[in-house]
C-alpha positions in Angstrom: 10.1 14.4 2.9 6.8 13.6 4.8 5.7 10.3 5.4 2.0 8.7 5.2 0.7 8.9 9.1 1.7 7.6 12.1 0.2 4.2 11.2 3.2 3.1 9.2 5.4 -0.2 9.7 8.1 2.1 10.8 6.7 2.8 14.0 5.2 -1.2 14.4 5.9 -3.2 17.2 6.3 -5.8 14.1 8.9 -4.4 12.5 12.7 -5.2 12.9 14.5 -2.0 11.5 17.9 -3.8 10.9 16.3 -6.0 8.6 13.3 -3.9 7.1 10.9 -6.8 8.0 7.9 -7.4 9.3 8.3 -9.8 12.4 4.6 -10.9 12.0 4.1 -11.5 8.1 7.3 -12.5 7.3 8.1 -10.2 4.6 10.3 -7.5 3.6 8.9 -4.0 4.2 10.6 -2.0 1.5 9.1 1.6 2.1 8.6 1.6 5.9 7.0 4.9 6.3 4.8 4.7 3.7 3.3 1.1 4.3 0.8 -0.4 6.7 -1.6 -2.9 7.5 -4.5 -4.1 10.2 -2.0 -5.4 12.7 -0.6 -2.1 13.0 1.2 -2.3 16.4 -0.8 -4.7 18.2 0.5 -7.4 20.0 -0.5 -11.1 19.3 0.2 -13.2 16.0 -3.0 -13.4 14.1 -2.9 -11.8 10.4 -5.9 -9.6 9.6 -6.4 -8.3 6.0 -3.5 -7.3 3.2 -0.5 -5.0 3.4 -1.5 -1.5 2.1 0.4 0.9 0.4 0.0 4.6 1.7 -0.4 6.6 -1.4 -1.5 10.1 -2.3 -3.9 10.9 -4.4 -4.2 13.9 -6.7 -7.2 14.7 -8.8 -8.3 18.3 -10.4 -5.5 20.0 -8.4 -6.7 18.7 -5.0 -4.7 15.3 -2.9 -4.9 13.2 -0.5 -3.8 10.3 1.3 -5.4 6.7 1.5 -4.5 3.1 2.1 -4.5 0.7 -0.7 -4.1 -3.1 -0.4 -0.8 -4.8 -2.1 -2.1 -6.7 -4.7 -1.1 -10.6 -4.6 2.4 -9.4 -2.7 3.0 -6.1 -5.2 3.0 -2.6 -4.3 0.4 -0.9 -5.6 1.7 3.2 -6.5 0.0 6.1 -7.5 2.0 7.8 -10.2 2.0 11.3 -12.0 3.2 10.7 -15.9 3.6 14.3 -17.3 0.2 15.4 -15.6 -1.6 17.0 -12.9 -3.2 13.8 -12.0 -2.7 10.6 -10.2 -2.9 7.0 -11.8 -2.9 3.8 -9.7 -0.1 0.9 -11.2 0.8 -1.9 -10.4 3.2 -4.7 -12.0 1.9 -8.2 -11.4 4.0 -11.4 -11.0 3.4 -12.0 -15.1 5.2 -8.7 -15.4 1.9 -7.2 -16.6 1.6 -3.6 -15.6 -2.0 -2.7 -14.6 -3.2 1.0 -14.5 -6.6 3.0 -13.2 -7.4 6.4 -13.5 -8.2 6.4 -9.7 -8.0 4.3 -6.2 -11.8 4.2 -6.4 -11.3 2.1 -9.5 -8.7 0.3 -8.4 -10.6 -0.9 -5.1 -12.8 -2.2 -7.7 -11.0 -4.2 -9.5 -9.3 -5.6 -6.5 -12.8 -6.4 -5.0 -14.0 -7.8 -8.5 -10.7 -10.2 -8.2 -12.0 -11.8 -5.1 -10.3 -10.2 -2.5 -11.0 -9.0 0.7 -10.1 -5.6 1.8 
């Protein structure tokens, strides 16, 4: 299976492979080849921005990879549910599932909820 590029946590100096852990942010990294952040492979201890899921969005039979921010520590995914096109989906801390027709729609929601990219 291909990965989302070379800028993923699995290649980062902050990633502790045996523990699947980011030593900079102090968080578990579930999918190290499909997760990244602005601190990718940079020395130092200053955290910049959110953690991003590396996802593939498919619309009208064409696809491309992009980085979309986690929402309050929850991984956001693109999912195909019986159609060719993907939707963007995540489950929040209260167990509520949020779904968006595109990455653009999710990013609009993300920004309108007061979060910075």
